[in-house]
N, C-alpha and C positions, 0 to 999 in steps of 0.2 A: 222444532226440531232442530238440535243445535249442531254446532259445526263437525263435532265429533262424529254423530249419527249420519250427517250426510256424507262423511269422507267414508265410514263403515260401508253404508249403503252403496257408494260409488266403488268400492274395491270389491264387494260383492257381486254387482253388476257386471265389472271387468272379468272377474273369475267366470260368471256364467258365460259370458261372451267367448272367453277363452277355452272354456270346456266345449262349447258350441262348434267353434272353428277348429279345436282337435279333432272333434267327430268327423266333420266334412272332410279333414286333411284324411283321416282314417279312412274313411268311406271312398275318397276317389284314389287312395292307394290299393284298396282292396277291389276296385272295379278292374276288370279283366277286359280291356279293349273298349267295346262297347256293350257287352253282354254281362248283366250282373249275376253274380252267383253268391249264393249264402255260404257265408265262412261263421263257423261256431265261434272263432276269437272273435271277430268283428261284432256278431251279434252280442256276445256277452259282455264284451267292452262297451258296447252302445248302451245295453241296459244298466250296466253300472253307472255310466257317465249320467243318465238320465235320472237314475235314483239319487246321486249326488246332487244333481241340479233340483231335484224337488224337495231335498232335506235342506238346501240352501234357501229357496225359496219360502219354505216353512218358517225357518228360523228368523230369517231377515225381513221379509217383506210381509209375511202374515203376522209379524209379531208375537211368535209363539216363544222366542228366547225370555221374554217377558213374563209369560205365562207359570201358573201353578207347574211343579215337578210333574205331576200326574199326567199334566197335558204334554209336557215336553216327551215325556217317556212313551206316552201312546202314540203320538207323531213317530217317532223313531221305530216303534214296533210295528206301525202301519208301513212305513217303507220297507223295513225288513220283511214283512209278510208279501208285500207286493212284490218285492224282488224275489223272495223264494217262490212264489207263485209263477212269475213269468219265467225265471231259469228253469224251474221245474217242467213246466208245460212245454218249453223248447226242446230240453233234453228228452223228454218223454216223447214228444213227437218225433225226434231224432230215432229214438229206439224203436217206435211202432212202424216208422218209414222205412 
């Protein structure tokens, strides 16, 4: 592992930590006293942040960035499919409820 790779990994790790801390701040800001209440905006943002983190982990720590183009595209498609499924089921649940 050369110096550039170590530096890039450190930067990605710091971005992942920042996303996690951002979510925690968002979550505590959405807290209504001591009673938690589901908020559509918070839920959608949390899902999107999780998907960003998954893509970063795929690319940087699972070495997909050096993989063939087909594998890179398939992992991106997987992230989009999971995101659409999660958001779709959430909004469908809201509509049914």
